[in-house]
Backbone as ProteinMPNN parsed JSONL, in Angstrom:
{"seq_chain_A": "XXXXXXXXXXXXXXXXXXXXXXXXXXXXXXXXXXXXXXXXXXXXXXXXXXXXXXXXXXXXXXXXXXXXXXXXXXXXXXXXXXXXXXXXXXXXXXXXXXXXXXXXXXXXXXXXXXXXXXXXXXXXXX", "coords_chain_A": {"N_chain_A": [[97.163, 108.858, 127.233], [94.955, 111.596, 126.791], [94.975, 114.894, 128.29], [92.446, 115.644, 129.305], [91.158, 113.324, 129.914], [89.499, 110.637, 128.42], [89.738, 110.283, 124.844], [87.59, 111.38, 122.136], [87.021, 109.185, 120.547], [87.521, 106.943, 122.205], [85.682, 107.493, 124.243], [83.276, 107.303, 122.819], [83.374, 104.642, 122.059], [83.3, 103.517, 124.49], [85.501, 102.735, 126.091], [88.652, 102.33, 127.822], [91.09, 104.874, 127.503], [94.122, 104.412, 126.229], [97.529, 105.436, 126.917], [98.969, 105.516, 124.573], [97.114, 105.835, 122.565], [96.087, 105.754, 119.289], [94.137, 107.248, 118.101], [93.601, 109.409, 119.712], [95.097, 111.958, 119.359], [93.808, 113.036, 117.135], [91.109, 113.049, 117.417], [89.757, 114.778, 119.554], [88.329, 115.023, 122.866], [86.616, 117.159, 123.131], [85.266, 117.444, 120.765], [83.166, 115.488, 119.867], [81.501, 114.829, 117.688], [83.077, 114.78, 115.451], [84.538, 112.35, 115.541], [82.366, 110.602, 115.582], [81.183, 110.876, 113.036], [83.245, 109.944, 111.344], [83.569, 107.351, 112.306], [81.07, 106.288, 111.71], [81.113, 106.112, 108.926], [83.58, 104.835, 108.202], [84.376, 103.132, 110.306], [85.8, 102.435, 113.472], [87.998, 100.704, 113.862], [89.067, 100.418, 111.27], [89.834, 103.07, 110.746], [91.763, 103.459, 112.722], [93.658, 101.562, 111.881], [94.355, 102.626, 109.361], [95.536, 105.071, 110.118], [97.684, 104.156, 111.677], [99.272, 102.92, 109.762], [100.38, 104.992, 108.402], [103.048, 107.41, 108.111], [104.022, 109.324, 110.952], [104.002, 112.171, 110.514], [102.161, 112.491, 108.49], [99.693, 111.878, 109.441], [97.935, 113.799, 110.602], [96.894, 115.265, 108.444], [95.68, 113.163, 107.079], [93.689, 112.39, 108.921], [92.156, 114.725, 108.933], [91.264, 114.675, 106.288], [89.809, 112.277, 106.244], [87.752, 113.007, 107.988], [86.528, 115.114, 106.566], [85.728, 113.766, 104.202], [83.99, 111.886, 105.333], [81.974, 113.548, 106.394], [80.993, 114.659, 104.007], [80.047, 112.325, 102.776], [78.021, 111.609, 104.514], [76.268, 113.761, 104.168], [75.746, 113.522, 101.422], [75.002, 110.619, 100.429], [75.326, 109.174, 98.045], [77.214, 110.38, 96.204], [79.121, 111.673, 97.823], [82.174, 113.357, 98.567], [82.886, 113.589, 95.934], [80.684, 114.589, 94.68], [80.713, 117.252, 95.563], [83.099, 118.094, 94.392], [82.389, 117.817, 91.694], [80.325, 119.73, 91.508], [81.796, 122.091, 92.004], [83.538, 121.988, 89.832], [81.698, 122.306, 87.752], [80.82, 124.91, 88.325], [83.183, 126.314, 87.782], [83.421, 125.852, 85.018], [81.054, 127.129, 84.138], [81.629, 129.753, 84.911], [83.931, 130.276, 83.381], [82.795, 130.167, 80.845], [80.995, 132.325, 80.997], [82.873, 134.381, 81.315], [84.192, 134.252, 78.822], [82.071, 135.025, 77.158], [81.658, 137.637, 78.092], [84.113, 138.815, 77.45], [83.948, 138.636, 74.674], [81.768, 140.358, 74.2], [82.882, 142.776, 75.059], [84.943, 143.05, 73.18], [83.396, 143.27, 70.877], [82.033, 145.679, 71.381], [84.194, 147.437, 71.448], [85.104, 147.201, 68.822], [82.928, 148.229, 67.452], [83.129, 150.86, 68.142], [85.161, 151.63, 66.594], [87.659, 151.036, 67.458], [90.563, 149.023, 67.826], [90.497, 145.789, 69.24], [92.17, 145.039, 72.282], [93.944, 142.608, 71.684], [96.293, 141.316, 72.497], [96.283, 141.628, 75.254], [93.983, 140.215, 75.95], [94.68, 137.635, 75.13], [96.806, 137.134, 76.887], [95.541, 136.9, 79.319], [94.108, 134.588, 79.175]], "CA_chain_A": [[95.819, 109.415, 127.44], [95.036, 113.05, 126.764], [94.876, 115.52, 129.607], [91.074, 115.753, 129.794], [90.574, 111.997, 130.061], [89.439, 109.849, 127.191], [89.486, 110.982, 123.587], [86.224, 111.198, 121.651], [86.882, 107.813, 120.045], [87.409, 106.026, 123.348], [84.396, 107.769, 124.905], [82.214, 106.745, 121.979], [83.488, 103.171, 122.09], [83.174, 103.148, 125.9], [86.682, 101.985, 126.504], [89.725, 103.102, 128.435], [91.943, 105.515, 126.498], [95.521, 104.17, 126.599], [98.437, 106.579, 126.702], [99.432, 105.496, 123.185], [95.926, 105.756, 121.7], [96.366, 106.293, 117.958], [93.046, 108.151, 117.715], [93.529, 110.533, 120.641], [95.521, 113.283, 118.851], [93.01, 113.478, 115.986], [89.698, 113.079, 117.808], [89.733, 115.252, 120.94], [87.071, 114.798, 123.579], [85.727, 118.321, 123.008], [84.6, 117.428, 119.454], [82.754, 114.094, 119.666], [80.853, 114.619, 116.395], [84.147, 114.51, 114.494], [84.771, 110.909, 115.524], [81.109, 109.909, 115.276], [81.04, 110.867, 111.577], [84.271, 109.078, 110.755], [83.24, 105.981, 112.719], [79.856, 105.881, 110.989], [81.447, 105.8, 107.537], [84.742, 103.952, 108.04], [84.572, 102.211, 111.414], [86.927, 102.817, 114.32], [89.132, 99.81, 113.61], [89.661, 100.778, 109.979], [90.492, 104.37, 110.893], [92.982, 103.239, 113.516], [94.614, 100.871, 111.014], [94.842, 103.577, 108.349], [96.445, 106.032, 110.752], [98.899, 103.449, 112.106], [100.081, 102.592, 108.598], [100.989, 106.219, 107.877], [104.113, 108.059, 108.862], [103.4, 110.246, 111.905], [103.776, 113.533, 110.007], [101.047, 112.471, 107.521], [98.453, 111.467, 110.109], [97.01, 114.916, 110.83], [96.197, 115.528, 107.177], [94.819, 112.005, 106.8], [92.525, 112.479, 109.804], [91.326, 115.823, 108.407], [90.65, 114.209, 105.05], [88.778, 111.302, 106.602], [86.621, 113.751, 108.564], [85.848, 115.828, 105.483], [85.058, 112.8, 103.344], [82.873, 111.302, 106.077], [80.899, 114.55, 106.428], [80.42, 114.716, 102.652], [79.315, 111.082, 102.525], [76.792, 111.67, 105.31], [75.389, 114.728, 103.52], [75.398, 113.018, 100.1], [75.415, 109.212, 100.487], [75.631, 108.613, 96.729], [78.424, 110.932, 95.604], [80.1, 112.119, 98.809], [82.956, 114.54, 98.199], [82.924, 113.684, 94.47], [79.588, 115.494, 94.329], [81.198, 118.614, 95.796], [84.084, 118.367, 93.349], [81.654, 117.989, 90.434], [79.651, 121.025, 91.56], [82.806, 123.126, 91.844], [83.99, 121.926, 88.437], [80.632, 122.909, 86.93], [80.876, 126.355, 88.559], [84.345, 126.824, 87.041], [83.061, 125.848, 83.603], [80.062, 128.188, 83.927], [82.312, 131.039, 85.044], [84.779, 130.441, 82.2], [81.896, 130.463, 79.725], [80.533, 133.703, 81.183], [84.017, 135.237, 81.057], [84.389, 134.296, 77.37], [80.994, 135.849, 76.596], [81.91, 139.034, 78.464], [85.238, 139.273, 76.629], [83.438, 138.807, 73.309], [80.96, 141.57, 74.19], [83.805, 143.914, 75.152], [85.602, 143.15, 71.877], [82.396, 143.76, 69.924], [81.824, 147.104, 71.668], [85.386, 148.18, 71.043], [85.126, 147.21, 67.361], [81.869, 149.123, 66.966], [83.617, 152.217, 68.375], [86.257, 151.89, 65.676], [88.933, 150.742, 68.099], [91.032, 147.64, 67.722], [90.496, 145.156, 70.56], [93.516, 144.746, 72.801], [94.051, 141.157, 71.58], [97.432, 140.804, 73.273], [95.875, 141.545, 76.655], [93.012, 139.137, 76.081], [95.415, 136.369, 75.023], [97.61, 136.928, 78.071], [94.684, 136.551, 80.449], [93.532, 133.252, 78.971]], "C_chain_A": [[95.934, 110.923, 127.412], [94.684, 113.62, 128.123], [93.442, 115.567, 130.159], [90.398, 114.397, 129.943], [90.597, 111.268, 128.733], [89.214, 110.732, 125.968], [88.051, 110.689, 123.132], [85.99, 109.769, 121.165], [86.68, 106.833, 121.192], [86.124, 106.25, 124.13], [83.261, 107.115, 124.126], [82.199, 105.224, 122.061], [83.403, 102.606, 123.509], [84.325, 102.244, 126.36], [87.694, 102.92, 127.15], [90.599, 103.661, 127.321], [93.406, 105.305, 126.901], [96.402, 105.373, 126.283], [98.941, 106.646, 125.279], [98.273, 105.368, 122.189], [96.197, 106.471, 120.375], [95.326, 107.328, 117.542], [93.012, 109.429, 118.537], [93.969, 111.882, 120.069], [94.595, 113.867, 117.789], [91.528, 113.601, 116.3], [89.589, 113.489, 119.275], [88.346, 115.101, 121.556], [86.105, 115.975, 123.45], [85.028, 118.397, 121.66], [84.153, 115.993, 119.134], [82.135, 113.815, 118.303], [81.871, 114.276, 115.299], [84.41, 112.997, 114.394], [83.51, 110.159, 115.117], [80.924, 109.796, 113.765], [81.997, 109.882, 110.924], [83.963, 107.61, 111.077], [82.049, 105.448, 111.931], [80.175, 105.441, 109.567], [82.525, 104.726, 107.42], [84.886, 102.869, 109.117], [85.846, 102.541, 112.164], [88.163, 101.982, 114.031], [89.835, 100.163, 112.311], [90.406, 102.106, 110.054], [91.797, 104.214, 111.656], [94.058, 102.556, 112.673], [95.206, 101.807, 109.972], [95.854, 104.543, 108.951], [97.752, 105.368, 111.178], [99.833, 103.148, 110.937], [100.803, 103.811, 108.005], [102.164, 106.669, 108.732], [103.479, 109.11, 109.768], [103.13, 111.648, 111.349], [102.641, 113.617, 108.978], [99.692, 112.226, 108.177], [97.459, 112.602, 110.309], [96.205, 115.184, 109.562], [95.259, 114.374, 106.813], [93.546, 112.051, 107.647], [91.592, 113.583, 109.336], [90.575, 115.376, 107.156], [89.551, 113.197, 105.327], [87.541, 111.988, 107.168], [85.83, 114.454, 107.466], [85.074, 114.852, 104.594], [83.869, 112.146, 104.037], [81.697, 112.274, 106.129], [80.204, 114.649, 105.06], [79.579, 113.48, 102.36], [78.01, 111.047, 103.326], [75.785, 112.616, 104.659], [74.895, 114.237, 102.154], [75.866, 111.56, 100.005], [75.8, 108.609, 99.138], [76.995, 109.075, 96.241], [79.497, 111.363, 96.595], [80.853, 113.344, 98.349], [83.106, 114.663, 96.691], [81.8, 114.606, 93.984], [79.989, 116.946, 94.496], [82.189, 119.004, 94.717], [83.393, 118.614, 92.009], [80.928, 119.33, 90.394], [80.643, 122.162, 91.349], [83.337, 123.157, 90.414], [82.964, 122.573, 87.508], [80.614, 124.426, 87.096], [82.037, 126.991, 87.807], [84.021, 126.902, 85.556], [82.067, 126.962, 83.29], [80.721, 129.571, 83.968], [83.218, 131.3, 83.854], [83.951, 130.786, 80.972], [81.411, 131.909, 79.796], [81.653, 134.69, 80.901], [84.276, 135.358, 79.557], [83.325, 135.154, 76.705], [81.24, 137.329, 76.875], [83.065, 139.601, 77.646], [84.792, 139.52, 75.183], [82.596, 140.073, 73.204], [81.828, 142.822, 74.241], [84.489, 144.122, 73.809], [84.645, 143.709, 70.837], [82.139, 145.248, 70.13], [83.006, 147.934, 71.213], [85.489, 148.258, 69.527], [84.073, 148.154, 66.805], [82.229, 150.58, 67.195], [84.759, 152.568, 67.443], [87.623, 151.631, 66.281], [89.294, 149.278, 67.856], [90.984, 147.016, 69.12], [91.921, 144.866, 71.001], [93.726, 143.232, 72.862], [95.182, 140.592, 72.429], [97.053, 140.674, 74.747], [94.902, 140.413, 76.882], [93.727, 137.795, 76.052], [96.233, 136.091, 76.285], [96.771, 136.472, 79.258], [94.118, 135.146, 80.325], [94.451, 132.203, 79.423]], "O_chain_A": [[96.894, 111.484, 127.941], [94.164, 112.922, 128.993], [93.258, 115.532, 131.375], [89.177, 114.334, 130.086], [91.597, 111.285, 128.015], [88.582, 111.785, 126.049], [87.385, 109.827, 123.706], [84.908, 109.211, 121.343], [85.778, 105.996, 121.154], [85.533, 105.293, 124.63], [82.396, 106.457, 124.703], [81.138, 104.603, 122.124], [83.43, 101.392, 123.712], [84.131, 101.168, 126.925], [87.596, 104.142, 127.036], [90.821, 102.996, 126.309], [93.882, 105.96, 127.829], [96.041, 106.223, 125.469], [99.309, 107.723, 124.809], [98.453, 104.843, 121.09], [96.502, 107.663, 120.36], [95.611, 108.193, 116.714], [92.449, 110.431, 118.096], [93.271, 112.874, 120.275], [94.602, 115.078, 117.567], [90.776, 114.195, 115.527], [89.357, 112.645, 120.141], [87.335, 115.057, 120.857], [84.9, 115.806, 123.638], [84.261, 119.331, 121.427], [84.701, 115.359, 118.233], [82.226, 112.693, 117.803], [81.555, 113.567, 114.344], [84.493, 112.444, 113.297], [83.588, 109.177, 114.379], [80.549, 108.735, 113.266], [81.608, 109.092, 110.064], [84.086, 106.74, 110.215], [82.033, 104.283, 111.533], [79.569, 104.498, 109.059], [82.391, 103.803, 106.616], [85.456, 101.809, 108.859], [86.859, 102.888, 111.556], [89.269, 102.52, 113.965], [91.064, 100.201, 112.258], [91.489, 102.246, 109.486], [92.82, 104.779, 111.269], [95.231, 102.925, 112.74], [96.411, 101.788, 109.725], [96.903, 104.801, 108.362], [98.819, 105.969, 111.048], [101.052, 103.126, 111.107], [101.725, 103.665, 107.204], [102.254, 106.348, 109.917], [102.487, 109.728, 109.382], [102.112, 112.251, 111.691], [102.209, 114.717, 108.634], [98.655, 112.356, 107.526], [96.252, 112.385, 110.196], [94.982, 115.314, 109.608], [94.165, 114.6, 106.297], [92.453, 111.783, 107.147], [90.373, 113.409, 109.338], [89.391, 115.67, 106.993], [88.484, 113.252, 104.717], [86.414, 111.597, 106.864], [84.6, 114.393, 107.444], [83.908, 115.086, 104.274], [82.85, 111.88, 103.4], [80.55, 111.872, 105.931], [78.977, 114.715, 104.981], [78.509, 113.585, 101.759], [77.008, 110.508, 102.856], [74.593, 112.316, 104.602], [73.756, 114.505, 101.774], [76.982, 111.29, 99.56], [76.536, 107.622, 99.099], [77.843, 108.25, 95.899], [80.674, 111.414, 96.237], [80.259, 114.273, 97.801], [83.425, 115.748, 96.203], [81.958, 115.315, 92.99], [79.645, 117.786, 93.665], [82.132, 120.112, 94.185], [83.774, 119.524, 91.272], [80.917, 119.996, 89.359], [80.363, 123.096, 90.598], [83.56, 124.229, 89.852], [83.327, 123.303, 86.586], [80.415, 125.153, 86.122], [81.897, 128.083, 87.255], [84.314, 127.906, 84.907], [82.217, 127.662, 82.289], [80.406, 130.443, 83.159], [83.276, 132.426, 83.361], [84.363, 131.606, 80.151], [81.413, 132.627, 78.796], [81.408, 135.739, 80.304], [84.551, 136.454, 79.068], [83.627, 135.924, 75.794], [81.052, 138.172, 75.998], [83.002, 140.746, 77.198], [85.21, 140.491, 74.552], [82.701, 140.795, 72.212], [81.551, 143.808, 73.557], [84.604, 145.257, 73.346], [85.036, 144.53, 70.007], [82.038, 145.999, 69.159], [82.832, 149.017, 70.654], [85.92, 149.282, 68.995], [84.305, 148.811, 65.79], [81.695, 151.457, 66.516], [85.276, 153.685, 67.491], [88.641, 151.97, 65.678], [88.423, 148.421, 67.703], [91.392, 147.657, 70.089], [92.771, 144.494, 70.192], [93.693, 142.636, 73.939], [95.048, 139.517, 73.013], [97.455, 139.719, 75.411], [94.981, 139.72, 77.897], [93.423, 136.912, 76.854], [96.343, 134.941, 76.708], [97.258, 135.73, 80.111], [93.685, 134.577, 81.327], [94.131, 131.018, 79.327]]}, "name": "protein", "num_of_chains": 1, "seq": "XXXXXXXXXXXXXXXXXXXXXXXXXXXXXXXXXXXXXXXXXXXXXXXXXXXXXXXXXXXXXXXXXXXXXXXXXXXXXXXXXXXXXXXXXXXXXXXXXXXXXXXXXXXXXXXXXXXXXXXXXXXXXX"}
């Protein structure tokens, strides 16, 4: 059992928090919303099973990932974190397109001034 009593999971589930509670290290009592989100999407039993099946050094990252994915799924029930990834991918594509246009404009300006574009520098940056 953690020092402040029950963990957020055990409080939410209204049960005693055993000293070997698998959820206690990842869902502290001072952040109940963290467990509520994960429980809403995955269920307490499933989360506990997933964490138990992992090696102890992988559990922190798994709990963080479950929390992030649960929050994304709550915000966007259809796409979840895939929606965020798709938006970021689109931003990267838009930025790469804008960068190519800007490079082309710079090359055009340099050519109109009678200068050769620094092609080697442009190629290195791509």
